[in-house]
C-alpha positions as CSV (number, residue, x, y, z in Angstrom):
1,N,93.2,112.9,73.6
2,G,95.4,115.9,74.3
3,L,95.5,114.9,78.3
4,M,96.6,111.6,77.4
5,E,99.1,112.9,75.3
6,S,100.5,115.8,78.0
7,I,101.0,113.2,80.3
8,S,102.5,110.1,77.8
9,E,105.3,112.8,77.5
10,K,105.8,113.8,81.1
11,I,106.3,110.5,83.1
12,P,108.5,110.8,85.9
13,C,111.4,108.7,86.1
14,S,112.8,106.4,88.6
15,E,115.6,109.3,89.7
16,S,112.3,111.8,89.7
17,G,111.7,113.2,93.5
18,Y,109.0,112.4,95.0
19,R,107.0,115.7,94.4
20,D,107.5,114.7,90.7
21,W,105.2,112.0,91.3
22,L,102.6,113.5,93.4
23,L,102.0,116.1,90.9
24,Y,102.0,114.0,88.2
25,A,99.4,111.5,90.2
26,R,97.3,114.2,90.6
27,R,97.2,114.8,86.9
28,W,97.1,110.8,86.3
29,A,94.2,111.3,88.7
30,E,92.4,113.9,86.3
31,L,92.6,111.8,83.1
32,T,91.2,108.9,85.5
33,V,88.1,111.0,86.2
34,L,87.5,111.7,82.5
35,S,88.3,108.4,81.4
36,M,85.6,107.1,83.6
37,E,83.2,109.5,82.6
38,I,83.5,108.8,78.9
39,C,84.5,105.2,78.8
40,D,81.5,104.0,76.8
41,K,82.2,106.7,73.8
42,L,86.2,105.6,73.5
43,D,86.6,103.8,70.5
44,A,89.4,100.5,70.4
45,E,92.6,103.0,69.6
46,S,91.9,105.2,72.3
47,L,91.1,102.4,74.9
48,G,94.9,100.7,73.4
49,Q,96.5,104.2,74.3
50,L,94.9,104.1,77.5
51,Q,96.0,100.6,78.4
52,R,99.6,100.8,76.5
53,L,100.1,104.5,79.0
54,Y,99.1,102.3,82.0
55,G,101.5,99.8,81.5
56,R,104.1,102.8,81.2
57,V,103.7,104.5,84.1
58,D,103.0,101.1,86.6
59,S,106.5,100.4,85.0
60,E,108.6,103.4,85.8
61,F,106.1,104.2,89.2
62,L,107.3,100.5,90.2
63,E,110.8,101.4,89.7
64,W,110.7,104.8,91.5
65,V,109.1,102.9,94.2
66,C,111.9,100.3,94.2
67,N,114.4,102.4,94.8
68,R,113.4,105.7,96.2
69,Y,110.2,104.9,98.8
70,A,112.0,103.7,101.8
71,G,113.4,107.6,102.5
72,L,110.0,108.8,102.2
73,Y,109.1,108.4,106.0
74,N,111.5,110.1,107.8
75,F,110.7,113.3,106.1
76,P,109.1,116.7,107.8
77,A,105.7,116.2,108.7
78,S,105.4,119.8,106.9
79,P,104.0,119.4,104.4
80,P,103.0,115.9,105.5
81,V,105.0,113.3,102.4
82,M,103.3,110.2,104.4
83,V,100.0,109.5,105.6
84,H,101.7,109.1,109.6
85,H,102.9,112.6,108.9
86,V,99.1,113.8,109.1
87,P,98.4,113.8,112.7
88,R,102.2,115.2,113.3
89,F,101.0,118.3,110.5
90,L,98.3,118.9,112.6
91,A,99.7,119.3,116.2
92,M,102.4,121.8,114.9
93,Q,99.6,123.4,113.6
94,M,98.3,123.4,117.1
95,E,101.2,123.6,119.5
96,S,101.9,127.2,117.5
97,C,98.5,128.2,117.8
98,V,97.1,128.5,114.3
99,R,94.3,126.1,115.4
100,D,92.3,125.6,118.4
101,K,90.1,122.5,117.4
102,V,91.3,119.7,115.0
103,A,88.7,117.4,113.6
104,L,90.3,114.5,111.2
105,I,88.1,112.4,108.8
106,V,89.9,109.5,107.1
107,I,87.7,108.5,104.1
108,D,88.8,104.3,104.0
109,G,90.3,103.3,101.0
110,M,88.9,106.4,99.0
111,A,91.5,107.1,96.1
112,L,92.9,110.7,94.7
113,D,90.8,110.3,91.9
114,Q,87.9,109.8,93.8
115,W,88.4,112.4,96.1
116,L,88.2,114.9,92.8
117,V,84.8,113.5,92.4
118,I,84.1,114.1,95.6
119,K,85.3,117.4,95.8
120,D,83.4,118.8,92.9
121,V,80.4,117.8,94.4
122,L,80.7,119.3,97.4
123,E,82.2,122.8,95.9
124,N,78.8,122.8,94.3
125,Q,77.1,121.9,97.0
126,R,79.1,124.1,99.7
127,P,80.4,127.3,97.6
128,R,82.1,128.7,101.2
129,Y,83.9,125.8,101.8
130,S,88.4,126.5,100.8
131,F,90.6,123.6,100.1
132,E,93.9,123.5,101.0
133,E,95.2,120.3,99.1
134,N,98.5,118.7,99.6
135,D,99.1,114.8,98.4
136,V,100.8,111.9,100.1
137,F,102.0,108.6,100.4
138,A,100.1,105.4,101.8
139,W,102.1,103.0,103.6
140,I,103.2,99.7,101.6
141,P,100.9,97.1,101.3
142,T,98.3,99.9,101.0
143,L,95.9,97.7,103.6
144,T,93.7,98.9,106.0
145,P,95.4,97.8,108.8
146,V,98.6,99.3,107.7
147,S,98.0,102.2,106.0
148,R,95.3,103.5,108.6
149,Q,96.6,102.4,111.4
150,A,99.8,104.9,110.5
151,V,97.2,107.6,110.1
152,F,96.0,107.6,113.6
153,A,98.9,106.3,115.7
154,G,101.3,109.2,113.9
155,K,104.2,106.5,113.1
156,P,105.8,103.8,111.0
157,P,103.7,100.5,110.9
158,L,106.9,99.0,112.7
159,Y,105.4,100.5,115.9
160,F,102.3,98.3,116.3
161,G,103.0,94.9,117.7
162,D,100.7,92.7,117.6
163,S,97.5,95.2,116.4
164,L,99.6,94.9,112.9
165,L,97.0,92.9,111.1
166,S,93.8,94.2,112.5
167,T,92.0,97.5,113.0
168,N,90.9,97.9,116.4
169,E,93.6,99.7,118.2
170,D,93.3,102.6,115.9
171,K,91.3,105.0,118.8
172,A,94.0,104.0,121.2
173,H,96.9,104.8,119.1
174,W,94.8,108.2,118.4
175,V,94.8,109.0,122.1
176,R,98.2,108.1,122.9
177,F,99.5,110.4,119.8
178,W,98.1,113.0,121.7
179,A,98.5,111.9,125.1
180,G,102.1,112.6,123.6
181,R,101.6,116.7,122.8
182,G,99.8,116.8,126.0
183,V,96.0,116.7,125.5
184,A,94.4,114.7,127.4
185,E,92.7,111.4,126.9
186,S,89.5,113.4,128.5
187,R,89.9,115.6,125.2
188,V,90.0,113.1,122.5
189,A,87.1,111.6,120.4
190,Y,87.3,108.9,118.2
191,E,84.5,107.3,115.8
192,R,84.3,104.7,113.0
193,G,81.6,103.0,110.9
194,L,80.4,106.5,109.8
195,G,78.6,106.8,106.1
196,H,75.2,107.3,106.5
197,D,73.0,107.9,109.5
198,D,75.2,108.8,112.1
199,L,75.2,112.3,112.3
200,E,73.5,113.1,115.6
201,S,76.6,110.7,117.2
202,V,78.9,113.2,115.6
203,R,77.1,116.3,117.0
204,E,77.1,115.0,120.5
205,T,80.6,114.8,120.3
206,A,81.5,117.8,118.8
207,S,79.0,119.8,120.7
208,N,80.9,118.8,124.0
209,P,83.4,122.2,124.9
210,A,85.9,119.5,126.6
211,I,86.7,117.9,123.0
212,R,90.0,119.9,121.2
213,V,90.9,116.9,118.9
214,I,88.4,114.4,116.6
215,G,89.4,111.4,115.2
216,L,86.7,109.7,112.3
217,V,86.3,107.1,110.0
218,V,84.2,107.3,107.2
219,N,83.6,103.0,105.8
220,T,81.6,104.5,102.9
221,V,83.7,104.2,99.9
222,D,85.4,101.0,101.1
223,Q,82.0,99.1,101.2
224,I,81.5,100.6,97.9
225,M,84.4,99.1,96.8
226,H,84.3,95.7,98.3
227,G,80.7,95.6,96.6
228,M,81.4,96.8,93.5
229,M,81.2,94.7,90.3
230,L,80.8,97.3,87.5
231,G,84.9,98.4,87.9
232,S,86.1,101.1,88.4
233,A,83.9,103.3,86.1
234,G,80.6,101.4,88.5
235,M,82.6,102.9,91.1
236,H,83.1,106.6,90.2
237,N,79.6,106.6,89.5
238,Q,78.3,104.9,93.2
239,V,81.0,107.5,95.4
240,R,79.6,110.2,93.1
241,Q,76.2,109.6,94.3
242,W,76.9,109.3,97.5
243,A,78.3,112.4,97.7
244,H,75.2,114.1,96.3
245,K,73.5,112.3,99.6
246,E,75.2,115.7,101.4
247,Y,76.4,113.5,104.1
248,L,80.6,114.7,104.0
249,A,79.3,118.1,103.3
250,N,76.9,118.2,106.8
251,L,79.8,116.5,108.7
252,I,82.0,118.8,107.5
253,D,79.5,121.8,108.4
254,I,79.0,120.1,112.1
255,L,82.7,120.0,112.8
256,I,83.0,124.0,111.3
257,D,80.0,125.0,113.2
258,H,81.8,123.4,116.2
259,G,84.9,125.4,115.5
260,F,87.1,122.7,114.4
261,H,89.6,123.3,111.7
262,V,88.7,119.8,109.2
263,A,91.6,117.8,107.7
264,L,90.7,115.1,105.7
265,T,92.6,112.0,104.2
266,S,92.6,108.8,103.3
267,D,94.4,105.9,104.2
268,H,94.8,104.1,101.1
269,G,93.3,104.0,97.3
270,N,92.0,101.4,94.9
271,I,92.3,100.0,91.5
272,E,90.6,98.1,88.8
273,A,92.3,94.5,88.9
274,T,92.1,91.2,86.5
275,G,92.5,88.1,88.1
276,C,96.1,86.2,87.9
277,G,95.3,83.3,90.3
278,R,94.3,82.1,93.0
279,P,97.1,80.8,95.4
280,L,96.4,77.6,97.4
281,E,98.9,78.3,100.2
282,G,96.2,76.6,102.5
283,A,97.2,78.3,106.0
284,I,100.6,79.5,105.4
285,A,99.9,83.3,104.9
286,D,99.0,85.6,107.5
287,L,96.6,87.7,105.4
288,K,95.1,86.8,102.2
289,G,94.4,89.8,100.3
290,E,93.7,90.3,96.6
291,R,96.5,92.2,95.8
292,V,98.4,90.9,98.9
293,R,99.5,87.7,101.2
294,I,101.3,88.5,104.2
295,F,103.7,86.0,104.8
296,N,105.6,85.6,108.3
297,D,108.2,82.9,107.0
298,Y,110.5,83.8,103.7
299,K,110.8,80.1,102.8
300,L,106.7,80.5,102.7
301,R,106.8,83.5,101.0
302,D,109.4,81.7,98.2
303,Q,106.8,78.8,97.7
304,V,103.9,81.3,96.2
305,K,106.5,83.2,94.3
306,N,107.7,80.3,92.8
307,K,103.9,79.4,91.5
308,F,103.8,83.7,90.7
309,P,107.3,84.3,89.0
310,D,105.9,88.1,88.6
311,S,104.8,88.8,91.7
312,I,107.0,91.4,93.8
313,E,108.2,90.2,97.2
314,W,108.5,93.4,99.1
315,P,110.9,94.1,101.6
316,P,109.7,94.9,105.4
317,I,110.0,98.4,104.6
318,G,109.0,100.4,108.2
319,L,107.2,96.7,108.9
320,R,108.2,94.1,111.3
321,D,110.9,92.1,110.0
322,D,108.5,89.2,110.1
323,F,105.6,90.8,108.0
324,L,106.6,89.8,104.4
325,P,104.1,90.9,101.6
326,L,104.0,89.5,98.3
327,I,102.2,91.7,96.0
328,A,100.4,90.9,92.8
329,P,102.0,92.7,89.7
330,G,100.6,94.9,87.4
331,R,97.3,95.5,87.5
332,S,96.5,92.0,89.1
333,A,94.7,90.2,91.6
334,F,95.3,86.7,93.8
335,V,91.7,85.8,92.3
336,N,90.6,83.4,90.1
337,R,91.9,84.4,86.3
338,D,90.5,87.3,84.3
339,K,87.6,88.0,87.1
340,R,87.7,91.6,87.3
341,I,87.3,93.1,90.4
342,V,88.2,96.6,92.4
343,T,90.5,96.2,95.2
344,H,94.3,97.7,96.9
345,G,97.0,96.8,98.6
346,G,99.4,96.5,96.1
347,I,101.9,99.5,94.7
348,S,100.2,101.4,91.8
349,I,99.7,105.2,91.7
350,E,95.9,104.9,92.3
351,E,96.1,102.4,95.8
352,L,99.9,104.4,96.8
């Protein structure tokens, strides 16, 4: 209750700087973790206060995003402000001889509150670890093909060409980025689909003396999310269980033992959303996400917007002109009415 009261009194406004919202997002994540841990003990009054706070924060954050988000991607990469700044930040460290070898772990779909859960477990498993943390913004829409490609390409989605609806070019983006920094393709590694019984493959890559840069995608959190039937509380519980299995700790150990500086990030987060109805747009949407629909024509998007008047017509900021998102409002999703899911694609603090 004390944290909720403090947070409710210090909501940044539409004129606040981006650092204010990043700091607030960290406090918001702490509140989320606590509320998930005691959700079955909260009385009706506390739950009502929490729901009203969600509404206030979502409203202020959306207004800020609409006013200020467009200017974020041109900020310097040190420290990173958006996910596509991360490889540039690592490259700057290598170029200045701060780091000789770097490994980037991308935990697909991990929200900031879920990172706090994982970090808590890691600190108990490996007391010798030290963390230097910096919060960053994902790309809108908060979809894997958009935001994860940005991580590995080190540039805005505008430059992805025909791969904007797919993640199959991540490796090519990663190799191309480091080639532009003078690191030969033979010295750059990339693996995806990690998270369970694949540590020997990573060990083999990390032990290769020629490799200087490694990019790794851990998919477990995203897999938990897309199979989650128990809401955010169930999500936290399963993420904590996965962290306790020490896969991530062992993965980091392997990289550190072979001389790599380890950076860990996410491409986007996730929220618990409630269905507002499923658009019956047939084949006119290029991508039918649960929190966002993507269209290639303004008239087609307008047709669906007319049926969901509260939905958000997001401008193609850092995107191709024919990549037109329509985002579900608030904490809703384009699924059957009143259905509860854990998903991503929208503009909430937890996703962005």
